[in-house]
C-alpha positions as CSV (number, residue, x, y, z in Angstrom):
1,Q,-23.6,48.5,24.4
2,Q,-25.6,45.3,23.5
3,G,-25.4,44.0,20.0
4,V,-23.0,42.4,17.6
5,G,-20.3,44.7,16.2
6,R,-20.6,48.4,15.6
7,P,-24.0,49.8,14.4
8,S,-24.2,49.8,10.6
9,V,-26.6,50.0,7.7
10,Y,-26.6,46.3,7.5
11,H,-28.3,45.9,10.8
12,A,-31.1,48.2,9.5
13,V,-31.3,46.2,6.2
14,V,-31.8,42.9,8.0
15,V,-34.6,44.3,10.2
16,I,-36.5,45.8,7.2
17,F,-36.1,42.6,5.1
18,L,-37.4,40.3,7.8
19,E,-40.4,42.5,8.7
20,F,-41.7,42.9,5.2
21,F,-40.8,39.4,4.2
22,A,-43.1,38.1,7.0
23,W,-45.9,40.3,5.7
24,G,-45.3,39.4,2.1
25,L,-45.7,35.7,2.8
26,L,-49.3,36.5,3.9
27,T,-50.4,38.1,0.5
28,T,-52.4,35.0,-0.5
29,P,-53.9,34.0,2.9
30,M,-54.9,37.7,3.5
31,L,-57.0,37.9,0.3
32,T,-58.9,34.7,1.4
33,V,-59.4,35.8,5.0
34,L,-60.5,39.3,3.9
35,H,-63.2,38.0,1.6
36,E,-64.4,35.3,4.1
37,T,-64.6,37.9,6.9
38,F,-66.2,40.7,4.9
39,S,-68.2,38.9,2.2
40,H,-70.2,42.1,1.6
41,H,-68.5,45.5,0.8
42,T,-65.1,43.8,0.8
43,F,-63.3,46.6,-0.9
44,L,-64.9,49.2,1.4
45,M,-63.9,47.4,4.5
46,N,-60.4,46.8,3.2
47,G,-60.0,50.5,2.5
48,L,-61.3,51.5,5.9
49,I,-58.9,49.1,7.7
50,Q,-55.8,50.2,5.8
51,G,-57.0,53.8,6.0
52,V,-57.2,53.8,9.8
53,K,-53.8,52.1,10.0
54,G,-52.2,54.7,7.7
55,F,-53.7,57.7,9.4
56,L,-52.6,56.5,12.8
57,S,-49.1,56.0,11.5
58,F,-49.1,59.6,10.2
59,L,-50.3,60.9,13.6
60,S,-47.8,58.9,15.6
61,A,-44.6,59.1,13.5
62,P,-43.4,62.5,14.8
63,L,-43.9,61.6,18.4
64,I,-42.1,58.2,18.0
65,G,-39.3,59.9,16.1
66,A,-38.9,62.5,18.9
67,L,-38.9,59.8,21.6
68,S,-36.3,57.8,19.7
69,D,-34.0,60.9,19.8
70,A,-34.2,60.7,23.6
71,W,-34.5,57.0,24.4
72,G,-32.4,55.6,21.5
73,R,-33.3,53.8,18.3
74,K,-33.0,50.2,19.4
75,S,-35.9,50.2,21.9
76,F,-38.2,51.8,19.3
77,L,-37.1,49.4,16.6
78,L,-38.2,46.7,18.9
79,L,-41.4,48.4,19.7
80,T,-42.4,49.1,16.1
81,V,-41.5,45.7,14.7
82,F,-43.2,43.9,17.6
83,F,-46.5,45.7,17.3
84,T,-46.4,45.7,13.5
85,C,-46.1,41.9,13.4
86,A,-48.3,41.2,16.4
87,P,-51.5,40.7,14.2
88,I,-49.9,37.9,12.1
89,P,-50.7,34.9,14.3
90,L,-54.2,36.2,14.9
91,M,-55.1,35.6,11.2
92,R,-56.0,32.0,11.9
93,I,-57.0,32.4,15.5
94,S,-59.6,35.2,15.1
95,P,-59.9,37.1,11.8
96,W,-62.0,39.9,13.5
97,W,-59.2,40.4,16.1
98,Y,-56.7,40.2,13.3
99,F,-58.2,43.1,11.3
100,A,-58.8,45.1,14.5
101,M,-55.1,44.7,15.5
102,I,-54.0,45.7,12.0
103,S,-55.9,49.0,12.4
104,V,-54.6,49.7,15.9
105,S,-51.0,48.6,15.0
106,G,-50.8,51.7,12.8
107,I,-49.8,53.6,15.9
108,F,-46.5,51.8,15.8
109,S,-46.2,50.9,12.1
110,V,-43.5,53.5,11.5
111,T,-40.5,51.2,11.3
112,F,-39.1,53.1,8.3
113,S,-39.0,56.3,10.3
114,V,-36.8,54.8,13.0
115,I,-34.7,52.9,10.4
116,F,-33.9,56.0,8.5
117,A,-32.9,57.7,11.8
118,Y,-30.7,54.7,12.6
119,V,-29.1,55.0,9.2
120,A,-28.5,58.7,9.6
121,D,-26.8,58.0,13.0
122,V,-24.3,55.6,11.4
123,T,-23.5,57.3,8.1
124,Q,-21.8,60.4,6.9
125,E,-23.9,62.9,4.9
126,H,-22.3,61.9,1.6
127,E,-23.0,58.2,2.3
128,R,-26.7,58.7,3.2
129,I,-28.2,58.6,-0.3
130,T,-26.5,55.3,-1.0
131,A,-27.6,53.9,2.4
132,Y,-31.2,54.9,1.9
133,G,-31.1,53.4,-1.5
134,L,-29.9,50.1,0.0
135,V,-32.7,50.1,2.5
136,S,-35.3,50.8,-0.2
137,A,-33.9,48.1,-2.5
138,T,-34.0,45.6,0.4
139,F,-37.6,46.5,1.0
140,A,-38.4,45.9,-2.7
141,A,-36.5,42.6,-2.7
142,S,-38.4,41.3,0.3
143,L,-41.7,42.0,-1.5
144,V,-40.5,40.5,-4.7
145,T,-39.6,37.1,-3.2
146,S,-42.0,36.5,-0.3
147,P,-45.4,36.5,-2.1
148,A,-44.3,33.8,-4.4
149,I,-43.0,31.7,-1.5
150,G,-46.2,32.3,0.4
151,A,-48.4,31.3,-2.6
152,Y,-46.4,28.1,-3.1
153,L,-46.7,27.1,0.6
154,S,-50.4,28.0,0.6
155,A,-51.1,25.8,-2.5
156,S,-49.0,22.9,-1.2
157,Y,-49.6,22.8,2.5
158,G,-52.4,25.3,3.3
159,D,-52.7,28.7,4.8
160,N,-52.0,27.6,8.3
161,L,-48.4,26.8,7.5
162,V,-47.9,30.1,5.8
163,V,-49.1,31.9,8.9
164,I,-46.8,29.8,11.1
165,V,-43.8,30.6,8.9
166,A,-44.6,34.3,8.8
167,T,-44.9,34.3,12.6
168,L,-41.5,32.6,13.0
169,V,-39.9,35.1,10.6
170,A,-41.3,37.9,12.8
171,V,-40.0,36.3,15.9
172,V,-36.6,35.9,14.3
173,D,-36.7,39.7,13.5
174,I,-37.5,40.6,17.1
175,C,-34.8,38.3,18.4
176,F,-32.3,39.8,16.0
177,I,-33.1,43.3,17.3
178,L,-32.7,42.1,20.9
179,I,-29.5,40.3,20.4
180,A,-27.6,41.6,17.4
181,V,-28.7,45.2,16.8
182,P,-26.5,47.7,18.7
183,E,-27.7,51.1,19.7
184,S,-26.8,53.7,17.1
185,L,-27.5,56.9,19.1
186,P,-24.5,57.9,21.2
187,E,-25.2,58.4,24.9
188,K,-23.8,62.0,24.7
189,M,-26.5,62.8,22.1
190,R,-29.3,62.1,24.4
191,P,-30.8,64.7,26.7
192,A,-30.5,64.3,30.5
193,S,-34.2,64.0,30.9
194,W,-36.0,62.0,28.2
195,G,-39.0,64.4,28.0
196,A,-37.1,67.6,28.3
197,S,-36.4,68.1,24.6
198,I,-39.8,67.0,23.3
199,S,-42.3,69.8,22.6
200,W,-45.8,69.6,21.3
201,E,-44.6,71.2,18.1
202,Q,-42.2,68.3,17.5
203,A,-45.0,65.7,18.2
204,D,-47.6,67.6,16.0
205,P,-47.8,65.8,12.6
206,F,-49.6,68.9,11.1
207,A,-46.9,71.4,12.2
208,S,-44.5,70.6,9.3
209,L,-47.4,70.7,6.8
210,K,-48.4,74.2,8.0
211,K,-44.8,75.4,7.3
212,V,-44.7,74.0,3.8
213,R,-46.8,76.9,2.4
214,K,-44.1,79.4,3.5
215,D,-41.6,77.9,1.0
216,S,-42.6,78.6,-2.6
217,T,-40.2,75.9,-3.8
218,V,-41.1,73.1,-1.5
219,L,-44.9,73.7,-1.8
220,P,-45.3,72.5,-5.4
221,I,-43.1,69.5,-4.7
222,C,-45.2,68.6,-1.7
223,M,-48.4,69.0,-3.7
224,T,-47.0,66.8,-6.4
225,V,-46.1,64.1,-3.9
226,F,-49.5,64.2,-2.3
227,L,-51.5,64.1,-5.6
228,S,-49.3,61.4,-7.1
229,Y,-49.0,59.1,-4.0
230,L,-52.6,59.3,-2.9
231,P,-53.8,57.1,-5.8
232,E,-50.7,54.9,-5.5
233,A,-51.4,54.2,-1.8
234,G,-55.0,53.4,-2.6
235,Q,-53.9,51.1,-5.4
236,Y,-51.5,49.2,-3.2
237,S,-54.3,48.5,-0.6
238,S,-56.8,47.0,-3.0
239,F,-55.0,46.0,-6.3
240,F,-54.2,42.4,-5.5
241,L,-57.7,41.8,-4.2
242,Y,-59.0,43.4,-7.4
243,L,-56.8,41.2,-9.5
244,R,-58.0,38.0,-7.8
245,Q,-61.7,38.8,-7.4
246,I,-62.5,40.9,-10.4
247,I,-59.9,40.0,-13.1
248,G,-59.6,36.3,-12.0
249,F,-55.9,36.0,-11.2
250,G,-54.9,32.9,-9.1
251,S,-52.5,33.1,-6.2
252,A,-49.6,31.9,-8.4
253,S,-50.4,34.6,-11.0
254,I,-50.5,37.3,-8.3
255,A,-47.2,36.2,-6.9
256,A,-45.7,36.1,-10.4
257,F,-47.1,39.6,-11.1
258,I,-45.6,41.0,-7.9
259,A,-42.2,39.4,-8.7
260,V,-42.1,40.6,-12.3
261,V,-43.3,44.2,-11.6
262,G,-40.9,44.3,-8.6
263,I,-37.9,43.2,-10.7
264,L,-38.8,45.6,-13.5
265,S,-39.2,48.4,-10.9
266,I,-35.7,47.7,-9.5
267,V,-34.3,47.8,-13.0
268,A,-36.1,51.1,-13.8
269,Q,-34.8,52.7,-10.6
270,T,-31.2,51.5,-11.0
271,V,-30.6,51.7,-14.7
272,F,-33.2,53.9,-16.5
273,L,-33.4,56.5,-13.7
274,G,-29.7,57.4,-13.9
275,I,-29.9,57.5,-17.7
276,L,-33.0,59.7,-17.7
277,M,-31.6,62.1,-15.1
278,R,-28.5,62.7,-17.2
279,S,-30.2,63.0,-20.5
280,I,-33.5,64.9,-19.9
281,G,-32.9,66.4,-16.5
282,N,-34.4,66.0,-13.0
283,K,-37.7,67.8,-13.5
284,N,-38.5,66.1,-16.8
285,T,-37.8,62.7,-15.3
286,V,-40.4,63.5,-12.7
287,L,-42.9,64.5,-15.4
288,L,-42.1,61.4,-17.4
289,G,-42.7,59.2,-14.3
290,L,-46.1,60.9,-13.7
291,G,-47.0,60.4,-17.3
292,F,-46.3,56.6,-17.0
293,Q,-48.4,56.6,-13.8
294,I,-51.4,58.2,-15.6
295,L,-51.1,55.7,-18.4
296,Q,-50.8,52.8,-15.9
297,L,-53.9,53.8,-13.8
298,A,-56.0,54.4,-16.9
299,W,-55.0,51.0,-18.3
300,Y,-55.9,49.4,-15.0
301,G,-59.2,51.2,-15.0
302,F,-60.3,50.1,-18.5
303,G,-58.6,46.7,-18.5
304,S,-60.8,43.7,-18.3
305,Q,-58.4,40.9,-19.5
306,S,-55.4,39.5,-17.7
307,W,-52.9,40.4,-20.5
308,M,-54.0,44.1,-20.1
309,M,-53.0,43.9,-16.4
310,W,-49.6,42.5,-17.3
311,A,-49.0,45.2,-19.9
312,A,-50.1,47.9,-17.4
313,G,-47.7,46.3,-14.8
314,A,-44.8,47.0,-17.1
315,V,-45.8,50.6,-17.3
316,A,-46.2,50.7,-13.5
317,A,-42.6,49.6,-13.2
318,M,-41.5,52.7,-15.2
319,S,-43.7,54.9,-13.1
320,S,-41.7,53.8,-10.0
321,I,-39.0,56.3,-11.1
322,T,-41.2,59.2,-9.9
323,F,-40.5,59.2,-6.2
324,P,-36.7,58.8,-6.4
325,A,-36.6,61.6,-8.9
326,I,-38.7,63.8,-6.6
327,S,-36.4,63.0,-3.7
328,A,-33.4,64.1,-5.8
329,L,-35.3,67.2,-6.8
330,V,-36.0,68.0,-3.2
331,S,-32.3,67.6,-2.3
332,R,-31.4,70.0,-5.2
333,N,-34.0,72.6,-4.2
334,A,-33.3,72.7,-0.5
335,E,-30.4,74.2,1.4
336,S,-27.8,71.8,2.8
337,D,-29.0,72.4,6.3
338,Q,-32.7,71.7,5.4
339,Q,-32.3,68.3,3.7
340,G,-33.5,66.2,6.6
341,V,-36.4,68.5,7.4
342,V,-37.8,68.7,3.9
343,Q,-37.3,65.0,3.3
344,G,-39.1,64.4,6.6
345,I,-42.0,66.5,5.4
346,I,-42.2,64.5,2.2
347,T,-42.2,61.3,4.2
348,G,-45.0,62.7,6.4
349,I,-47.1,63.5,3.4
350,R,-46.7,59.9,2.1
351,G,-47.8,58.7,5.5
352,L,-50.9,60.8,5.3
353,C,-51.6,59.4,1.8
354,N,-51.3,55.9,3.2
355,G,-54.3,56.7,5.4
356,L,-56.4,58.6,2.9
357,G,-55.7,56.6,-0.3
358,P,-57.1,53.2,0.8
359,A,-60.2,54.7,2.3
360,L,-60.7,56.7,-1.0
361,Y,-60.4,53.6,-3.2
362,G,-62.7,51.5,-0.9
363,F,-65.3,54.2,-0.9
364,I,-65.2,54.6,-4.7
365,F,-65.5,50.8,-5.2
366,F,-68.6,51.0,-2.9
367,L,-70.1,53.9,-4.8
368,F,-69.8,52.1,-8.1
369,H,-71.1,48.9,-6.7
370,V,-68.0,46.9,-7.4
371,E,-68.7,44.0,-5.0
372,L,-67.6,40.4,-4.7
373,N,-70.3,37.7,-5.0
374,E,-68.2,34.6,-4.5
375,L,-64.6,33.6,-4.1
376,P,-63.3,32.5,-7.5
377,P,-61.2,29.3,-7.8
378,D,-57.5,29.7,-7.2
379,Q,-56.3,27.6,-10.1
380,A,-56.2,28.0,-13.8
381,S,-60.0,27.8,-14.0
382,G,-60.0,31.4,-12.8
383,K,-60.6,32.4,-16.4
384,K,-64.3,31.4,-16.0
385,A,-64.5,33.5,-12.8
386,M,-63.1,36.5,-14.7
387,Q,-65.8,36.5,-17.3
388,D,-68.8,36.8,-15.0
389,P,-68.2,40.1,-13.2
390,I,-66.9,41.9,-16.2
391,D,-69.7,40.8,-18.6
392,E,-72.4,41.9,-16.1
393,R,-70.6,45.2,-15.2
394,A,-70.5,48.5,-16.9
395,I,-67.8,49.5,-19.4
396,I,-65.4,50.6,-16.7
397,P,-64.4,47.7,-14.4
398,G,-62.1,49.7,-12.2
399,P,-63.5,53.2,-11.6
400,P,-61.0,54.1,-8.7
401,F,-58.1,53.7,-11.0
402,L,-59.5,56.1,-13.5
403,I,-60.2,58.7,-10.8
404,G,-56.7,58.1,-9.6
405,A,-55.4,58.8,-13.1
406,C,-57.3,62.2,-13.0
407,I,-55.7,63.0,-9.6
408,V,-52.2,62.2,-11.0
409,L,-53.0,64.4,-14.0
410,L,-53.4,67.3,-11.5
411,A,-50.0,66.3,-10.0
412,F,-48.5,66.5,-13.5
413,L,-49.9,70.1,-13.9
414,V,-48.5,71.1,-10.5
415,A,-45.1,69.6,-11.3
416,L,-44.8,71.9,-14.3
417,F,-44.3,74.8,-11.8
418,I,-41.5,73.1,-9.9
419,P,-38.2,75.1,-10.5
420,E,-35.7,73.1,-12.5
421,H,-32.5,74.4,-10.9
422,S,-31.5,74.2,-7.3
423,K,-31.9,77.1,-4.9
424,A,-28.3,76.9,-3.8
425,S,-27.0,77.2,-7.4
426,S,-29.4,79.9,-8.3
427,T,-28.1,82.1,-5.4
428,R,-24.5,81.5,-6.5
429,K,-25.2,82.5,-10.1
430,H,-26.0,86.1,-9.8
431,G,-25.3,86.9,-13.5
432,N,-27.9,88.2,-15.9
433,S,-30.4,90.6,-14.4
434,I,-33.7,88.9,-13.8
435,S,-32.4,85.5,-12.7
436,G,-29.9,87.1,-10.4
437,T,-32.5,89.4,-8.9
438,L,-35.0,86.7,-8.3
439,S,-32.5,84.4,-6.7
440,N,-31.2,87.1,-4.4
441,N,-34.8,87.9,-3.3
442,L,-35.5,84.2,-2.8
443,Y,-32.3,83.9,-0.7
444,R,-33.2,86.9,1.4
445,S,-36.8,85.8,2.0
446,S,-35.7,82.3,2.9
447,E,-34.1,83.5,6.1
448,E,-37.6,84.6,7.3
449,D,-39.8,82.1,5.5
450,I,-37.9,78.9,5.9
451,E,-36.3,79.3,9.3
452,P,-39.2,77.6,11.1
453,L,-38.3,74.5,9.1
454,L,-34.8,74.5,10.6
455,Q,-36.2,74.3,14.2
456,D,-37.8,70.9,13.5
457,S,-34.6,69.1,14.0
458,S,-36.4,65.9,15.2
459,V,-37.6,65.2,11.7
């Protein structure tokens, strides 16, 4: 076995950190290149590019996951990281090829899927939640630190140096996988023929979604995830461009905004999440997070001053508790032998939103004629640039965010129908007439309704 030491969670953590650190460095140069390349309909083109990438990732994730079960994780870690980072040097060589490669790279931009499979290989079931939390925290840490470093290098030495540094970080990540990362999938776990165990049903990204409707418990959770993450994915794709071009943030302000909101989000997920789960319960924590998300999106939509964006960013940090709370709710409402399958379905839905959300936001910006006329200055004089578009525009500067708030409101209403108690505990507590009868019926029907989920072991 090639690699350094035994396979561990720390190998996965380093791979994730380096990949997203490289992309985080490019936050400032990407905004500039995007506007220079698509001076007209900038938001629409950005949404289409990110939308194509996200949808291709959704389509390819099950197949790559199934292949990694046969060929091993290391080769697919190398493949996904290489093709995800391949567009980076093209930013200064040819912007058109850069954006084309970003779209096509969506086929392989599923590093998280392979990383989570790697972590599952090297951990026991009771260690998995902590390990996944470590991976997610590392992802957040890379995005907290890298935009500020990229903005500083861009202001001091120019965008070319930022692209070179990002490329070198990506190369280091690829070399780390080649040299240091050991294979996590034991040889005995692999089939004799690599294609023997891969069926079309395993590679079909829509197969799991079709099975969701057969489970009355998982269905409202999946609908909540879809309706809440769709606006969030669209927001991620366009918000920093929106801050710079419409509100007038400079590169340093954007980097500081990302860092502050990221740090507050980590605090919310590590401190407040545990307190809320113990005090008000799992379901109410989800509802509270959705409420914060509605407030945050509405504030973004109506806000026209920089202080409003900062205040809404603090609310956004609190809304970050939603998805961890939903993941915990899923684990409580699924049987022990369905955890991986149901979590995989939730991840697939988020991948679908990563394709649809950016395209939706770009199209709404286009419909409401929110366009960019000129690139505002990148220094403190950005305040002058902020006044022009807002004064000439209608009362609502950010219509996609308001529409997103309405979509999350639907998610809030759907979440009201999520059962509070776990399916396993309800089947054990037979007492008191109606609840016992319902839980017994649910348990009996689960054998017929949920069994197809169990067959999707590749998820």
